[in-house]
C-alpha positions in Angstrom: 63.3 35.7 149.5 62.6 39.3 150.4 60.5 41.5 148.1 62.7 43.2 145.5 63.0 46.9 146.1 65.5 49.5 145.0 65.8 52.7 146.9 68.6 54.8 145.3 68.8 56.9 148.5 69.1 53.9 150.9 72.5 54.2 152.7 72.7 50.4 153.3 72.1 49.6 149.6 74.5 52.3 148.5 77.2 50.7 150.7 77.1 47.6 148.5 74.4 47.9 145.8 75.6 45.0 143.6 73.4 42.2 145.2 70.3 44.3 144.6 71.5 45.2 141.1 71.8 41.5 140.2 68.3 40.8 141.4 67.0 43.7 139.3 68.8 42.3 136.2 67.5 38.8 136.8 64.0 39.4 138.2 62.9 42.9 137.1 65.0 44.2 134.1 62.2 46.8 133.8 61.6 48.0 137.3 59.1 50.5 138.6 59.4 52.1 142.1 56.1 53.4 143.5 57.6 55.3 146.4 59.7 57.6 144.3 57.7 57.1 141.0 60.5 56.2 138.6 61.3 53.4 136.2 64.8 51.7 135.9 66.7 49.6 133.4 69.6 47.6 134.8 71.0 45.3 132.0 73.9 46.4 129.9 72.2 46.0 126.5 69.2 47.9 127.7 71.1 50.8 129.3 73.5 51.0 126.3 70.7 51.2 123.7 68.7 53.6 125.8 71.6 56.0 126.3 71.7 56.4 122.5 67.9 57.0 122.1 67.5 60.8 121.8 64.2 60.4 119.9 62.2 59.1 122.8 64.3 60.0 125.8 65.1 63.6 126.6 68.0 65.1 128.6 66.4 68.6 128.6 64.9 68.1 132.0 68.1 66.9 133.6 70.2 63.8 134.0 69.8 63.3 137.8 66.5 61.7 139.0 65.6 64.5 141.4 66.2 67.1 138.7 64.1 65.3 136.1 61.2 65.0 138.6 61.4 68.6 139.7 61.5 69.9 136.1 63.4 73.1 136.9 63.9 75.9 134.5 67.1 75.1 132.6 69.1 78.2 131.6 70.6 78.2 128.1 74.0 76.6 128.1 73.6 73.6 130.4 74.6 71.4 127.4 74.5 68.2 129.3 70.8 68.9 129.9 69.9 69.8 126.3 68.7 67.8 123.4 69.9 68.1 119.8 70.2 70.3 117.9 70.8 72.8 120.7 73.0 70.3 122.6 75.1 69.8 119.4 75.8 73.6 119.1 76.9 74.1 122.7 78.8 70.8 122.9 80.8 71.6 119.8 81.9 74.9 121.3 83.1 73.4 124.5 84.7 70.3 122.9 87.6 72.5 121.6 89.1 72.3 125.1 89.1 68.4 125.1 90.5 67.4 121.7 93.2 64.6 121.6 95.8 67.2 120.6 94.9 69.4 123.6 95.0 66.4 126.0 98.4 65.4 124.7 99.6 69.0 125.1 98.6 69.3 128.7 99.9 65.9 130.0 103.1 67.4 131.3 101.2 70.1 133.2 98.8 67.5 134.6 101.8 65.5 135.8 103.3 68.6 137.4 100.0 69.4 139.3 100.0 65.8 140.5 103.6 65.9 141.7 102.9 69.2 143.5 100.2 67.4 145.5 102.3 64.3 146.2 105.8 65.5 146.7 105.2 67.2 150.1 103.9 63.9 151.4 106.7 61.5 150.4 108.5 61.7 153.8 105.3 60.7 155.7 103.6 57.3 156.2 100.1 58.4 155.2 98.4 59.6 152.1 94.7 60.4 151.4 93.6 59.6 147.9 90.6 62.0 148.1 91.8 64.8 150.3 95.4 65.1 149.1 94.8 64.4 145.4 91.1 64.1 144.4 90.1 67.4 146.0 93.0 69.3 144.5 94.3 68.0 141.2 91.1 67.9 139.1 90.2 71.5 139.9 93.7 72.7 139.1 93.5 71.0 135.7 90.1 72.4 134.9 91.4 75.8 136.1 94.3 75.6 133.8 92.1 74.7 130.8 89.6 77.5 131.5 92.2 80.0 132.7 90.7 80.3 136.2 92.7 82.0 139.0 93.4 79.9 142.2 91.0 81.7 144.5 88.1 81.2 142.1 89.0 77.5 141.8 88.6 77.1 145.6 85.2 78.7 145.5 84.1 76.6 142.6 85.2 73.4 144.3 83.1 74.2 147.4 80.0 75.0 145.3 80.4 71.9 143.1 80.5 69.7 146.2 77.5 71.3 147.9 75.3 71.1 144.8 75.4 67.3 144.7 75.0 66.5 148.4 71.8 65.1 150.0 70.9 64.1 153.5 71.4 60.4 154.0 68.3 58.5 152.9 66.7 61.5 151.3 66.6 62.8 147.7 68.7 65.7 146.6 66.8 69.0 147.1 66.4 70.7 143.8 65.5 74.4 143.3 62.9 74.6 140.5 63.6 78.3 139.7 67.3 78.6 140.3 68.7 75.1 139.5 72.0 76.3 137.9 73.7 79.5 138.7 77.0 80.5 136.9 77.2 84.0 138.5 80.4 83.1 140.4 82.2 83.4 137.1 80.8 86.8 136.2 83.6 89.1 137.5 86.2 86.7 136.1 84.7 86.7 132.6 84.5 90.4 132.6 88.1 90.7 133.6 89.2 88.1 131.1 87.4 90.0 128.3 89.9 92.8 128.9 92.8 90.5 129.6 92.8 87.8 126.9 95.0 84.7 127.3 95.5 81.2 125.7 92.6 79.6 127.5 89.0 78.3 126.9 87.3 81.4 128.3 89.1 83.7 125.9 88.3 81.4 123.0 84.6 81.3 124.0 84.4 85.0 124.4 85.5 85.5 120.8 84.2 82.5 118.9 81.4 83.1 116.4 79.1 80.2 115.7 75.8 79.4 113.9 73.0 78.8 116.4 69.9 76.5 115.9 68.1 79.3 114.0 70.9 79.7 111.5 72.0 83.0 112.9 75.7 83.7 113.2 76.5 85.1 116.6 78.7 85.0 119.7 77.8 83.5 123.1 75.8 85.7 125.4 77.4 86.4 128.8 74.8 84.3 130.6 75.4 81.3 128.2 79.1 81.5 128.8 78.7 81.7 132.6 76.5 78.6 132.5 78.9 76.7 130.2 81.7 77.4 132.6 79.6 76.2 135.5 78.9 72.9 133.8 82.6 72.3 132.9 83.8 73.2 136.5 81.1 71.0 138.2 81.5 68.0 135.9 85.3 68.1 135.9 85.9 68.2 139.6 83.4 66.1 141.5 83.4 62.9 139.4 87.1 62.8 138.8 87.8 63.5 142.4 85.7 60.5 143.4 87.5 58.3 140.9 90.8 58.9 142.8 89.2 57.6 146.0 88.1 54.4 144.2 91.5 53.9 142.6 93.1 53.9 146.1 90.5 51.6 147.6 90.1 49.1 144.8 93.9 48.7 144.2 94.5 48.7 148.0 92.2 45.7 148.2 93.9 43.9 145.2 97.6 43.9 146.1 98.5 41.3 143.4 97.1 43.5 140.6 98.7 46.6 142.1 102.1 44.9 142.2 101.6 43.9 138.6 101.1 47.5 137.7 104.4 48.4 139.5 106.2 45.8 137.3 104.2 46.7 134.1 103.2 50.4 134.2 101.9 50.0 130.6 98.9 48.2 132.2 97.9 51.3 134.2 95.6 52.8 131.6 93.6 49.6 131.4 93.5 49.3 135.2 91.9 52.8 135.3 89.2 51.6 132.9 88.6 48.5 135.0 88.2 50.6 138.2 85.7 52.8 136.2 83.7 49.6 135.4 84.1 48.0 138.8 83.4 51.0 141.0 82.2 54.0 138.9 81.6 57.3 140.5 78.3 57.7 138.7 75.9 54.7 138.9 72.7 56.2 137.6 71.8 58.5 134.7 68.3 59.8 134.4 66.2 60.6 131.4 62.7 62.1 130.8 60.5 59.8 128.7 59.2 62.0 125.9 57.4 59.2 124.1 56.1 55.9 125.2 58.9 53.3 125.0 58.7 49.5 125.4 61.3 47.2 127.0 60.8 43.4 127.5 57.1 43.8 126.8 56.6 46.6 129.4 55.5 50.0 128.1 57.0 53.0 130.0 54.6 55.9 129.4 55.6 59.3 128.2 56.1 61.7 131.1 57.9 59.2 133.2 61.4 59.5 134.9 63.7 56.7 133.7 66.8 55.7 135.6 69.6 54.1 133.4 71.6 52.1 135.9 75.2 52.1 134.5 76.6 50.8 137.8 74.5 47.7 137.4 75.1 47.4 133.6 78.8 47.4 134.3 78.4 44.2 136.4 76.0 42.4 134.0 77.1 38.8 133.5 75.3 38.9 130.1 78.1 41.2 129.0 81.1 40.4 131.1 82.7 37.1 132.3 83.0 37.0 136.1 81.8 40.7 136.4 82.2 40.8 140.1 85.9 40.1 139.8 88.4 42.9 139.4 90.6 42.1 136.4 93.0 44.7 135.0 93.5 42.5 131.9 89.8 42.6 130.7 88.4 44.8 128.0 86.4 46.9 130.4 84.1 48.5 127.7 82.0 50.1 130.5 79.1 52.5 130.4 80.6 54.9 133.1 81.0 57.7 130.5 77.7 57.0 128.8 77.1 56.4 125.1 76.0 58.2 122.0 75.2 62.0 121.8 75.8 62.6 125.5 78.9 60.5 125.8 81.0 62.3 128.5 82.8 65.2 126.9 85.5 65.1 129.5 86.2 61.3 129.3 89.6 61.8 127.7 90.6 64.2 130.4 89.3 61.9 133.2 91.3 59.0 131.7 94.4 61.2 131.4 94.1 62.4 135.0 93.5 58.8 136.3 96.4 57.3 134.4 98.9 60.1 135.4 97.8 60.0 139.0 98.2 56.3 139.3 101.6 56.4 137.6 102.8 59.1 140.0 101.4 57.4 143.1 102.9 54.0 142.3 106.2 55.6 141.5 106.3 57.0 145.0 104.4 54.3 147.0 104.4 50.9 145.3 102.6 49.5 148.4 99.8 50.9 150.5 97.1 49.7 152.9 93.7 51.4 153.0 92.8 52.7 156.5 89.1 51.8 155.9 88.1 52.5 159.5 88.9 56.2 159.0 87.6 56.5 155.5 84.6 58.8 155.1 81.8 58.2 152.6 80.5 61.3 150.7 76.9 62.0 151.6 75.6 62.0 148.0 73.5 59.5 146.0 74.5 61.3 142.8 78.3 60.9 142.7 79.2 57.8 144.7 82.5 57.9 146.5 84.5 59.0 149.4 85.3 62.4 151.1 88.4 60.7 152.6 90.2 57.6 151.6 93.3 57.4 153.8 96.1 55.0 153.1 99.2 53.8 155.1 102.1 53.9 152.6 105.4 52.2 152.8 
């Protein structure tokens, strides 16, 4: 048997990582990679418990392996890369845009955005899950929540895509001194300050909160710009990739797809199973702040640790027949994380995935993926497709 090696940038492994993941879980549940100097955990129980461990594992240096290793200067407001109590303060401010009540209130608008993308295509025989929907709808939804004009949405989408792209086989290049720049929102925020509306930016411009020092204050302009950048990046790239996987996985499982046509009440569960089976985000990185021990192996402080959610989601210790796609299973995946850093936009991603699938199936109950013309996205950070074309009937 070949030596066990996991290179997260290897294009061949990325095309089908699951055999390597299984070997890691079975043979090296605590894995160390000398070439790139990182540790990795691959079993469900280990990844789940570690995601909750904010005492020993820090998010303050990033949640992408290359970022953790580069240790860039993080500006105030990148709440996904902050530890409590600062993370708690910023997350609470942003969470007002993602409450269950807010999600319920915007469903009709999300459906309208989806219909606007799909309706012009209904007379044709082709539809691209990524280009026609994944690249359009998530940004429109985030733009609506934030209050962003259309021309700014297009700029944000381009920047969000560029930030997470690496050359095939190579790590993502990370700028140590200018890792996160929210300047593209500056003119818009200044304009919105004089033109308030019913949106998140207006709310964040005016909200007063208690910071970690106990001082009551408002957000600085730079904090607000960074918060907006985090929301826009997180809300477009990952959800857009989900749409490509919805098309591919259900295209390859026609029996399950036809069951969804007959029983649309199963669609929400099918989205969860796609998130387990082919998640857009496979790896979540942490900086090891204190020595930690797993399976008798000490991972020393100062290390970079990769939490392999994509592997954990296929762990036979947790799931029966994990390599089977089953829309009836309780998916209970780790694709949105766990604990303090559980994905703030999970409810929005679930809403968009469900609505998109409902609207697609309503128009095209059958499709065949044109895999020969599908295009993989050149990124090891958010795994998915730049194009996922389908022939529809």
